[in-house]
C-alpha positions as CSV (number, residue, x, y, z in Angstrom):
1,X,-141.2,6.6,-155.9
2,X,-141.4,7.4,-152.3
3,X,-143.9,10.2,-151.7
4,X,-144.8,11.5,-148.3
5,X,-146.0,15.1,-147.2
6,X,-143.3,14.9,-144.2
7,X,-140.6,14.9,-146.6
8,X,-139.1,17.2,-149.2
9,X,-137.4,15.8,-152.4
10,X,-135.1,17.3,-154.8
11,X,-133.1,16.3,-157.8
12,X,-130.9,19.4,-157.3
13,X,-127.4,18.1,-156.1
14,X,-126.5,21.5,-155.0
15,X,-129.6,22.2,-153.1
16,X,-129.1,18.7,-151.4
17,X,-125.5,19.6,-150.3
18,X,-126.7,22.9,-149.1
19,X,-129.5,21.4,-146.9
20,X,-126.8,18.9,-145.5
21,X,-124.8,22.0,-144.3
22,X,-127.9,23.5,-142.7
23,X,-128.2,20.4,-140.5
24,X,-130.8,18.4,-142.6
25,X,-129.9,14.8,-143.2
26,X,-131.0,12.6,-146.1
27,X,-133.9,10.4,-145.1
28,X,-133.5,8.5,-148.5
29,X,-132.0,8.7,-151.8
30,X,-133.7,7.1,-154.8
31,X,-132.4,6.6,-158.5
32,X,-134.9,6.2,-161.3
33,X,-134.3,4.4,-164.4
34,X,-132.5,7.2,-166.0
35,X,-129.9,7.3,-163.2
36,X,-131.4,10.6,-162.0
37,X,-131.3,10.9,-158.2
38,X,-134.0,12.2,-155.9
39,X,-132.8,13.2,-152.4
40,X,-135.4,13.2,-149.6
41,X,-135.2,15.2,-146.5
42,X,-137.5,15.4,-143.4
43,X,-139.7,18.6,-143.3
44,X,-139.5,20.8,-140.4
45,X,-140.6,24.6,-139.8
46,X,-137.3,26.0,-141.2
47,X,-137.0,24.0,-144.5
48,X,-138.9,26.2,-146.7
49,X,-136.8,29.2,-145.6
50,X,-133.5,27.5,-146.2
51,X,-134.8,26.7,-149.6
52,X,-135.8,30.2,-150.4
53,X,-132.4,31.4,-149.2
54,X,-130.8,29.0,-151.6
55,X,-132.8,29.9,-154.6
56,X,-132.3,33.7,-153.8
57,X,-128.5,33.0,-153.6
58,X,-128.7,34.2,-150.0
59,X,-127.7,31.0,-148.4
60,X,-124.1,31.4,-147.0
61,X,-122.0,28.4,-146.2
62,X,-118.4,27.8,-145.6
63,X,-116.6,26.7,-148.9
64,X,-114.5,24.0,-147.4
65,X,-117.5,22.5,-145.6
66,X,-119.4,22.8,-149.0
67,X,-116.7,20.9,-150.7
68,X,-116.5,18.2,-147.8
69,X,-120.4,17.9,-148.1
70,X,-120.2,17.2,-151.8
71,X,-117.7,14.6,-151.4
72,X,-120.0,13.0,-148.5
73,X,-123.0,13.0,-150.7
74,X,-121.2,11.7,-153.9
75,X,-120.0,8.6,-151.7
76,X,-123.6,8.1,-150.5
77,X,-124.6,8.0,-154.3
78,X,-122.3,5.1,-154.9
79,X,-124.4,3.0,-152.5
80,X,-127.7,3.8,-154.3
81,X,-127.0,1.7,-157.4
């Protein structure tokens, strides 16, 4: 598994989509032997705050943009077989 303190990883698809909407780009997507995916994002000074907003249900995003980001990320998953 890819490990680096400069990157944040999550298996939470909804969090990954939310991070995309806040301007973060996936650095890498990995699948393990159980087909579970890990999404890697480059850390910056604002990432932890965005994650806190997400888990507090305070992150506000456009619903259409969220749906489009879900479709985009699902398509990206197809290429990480």
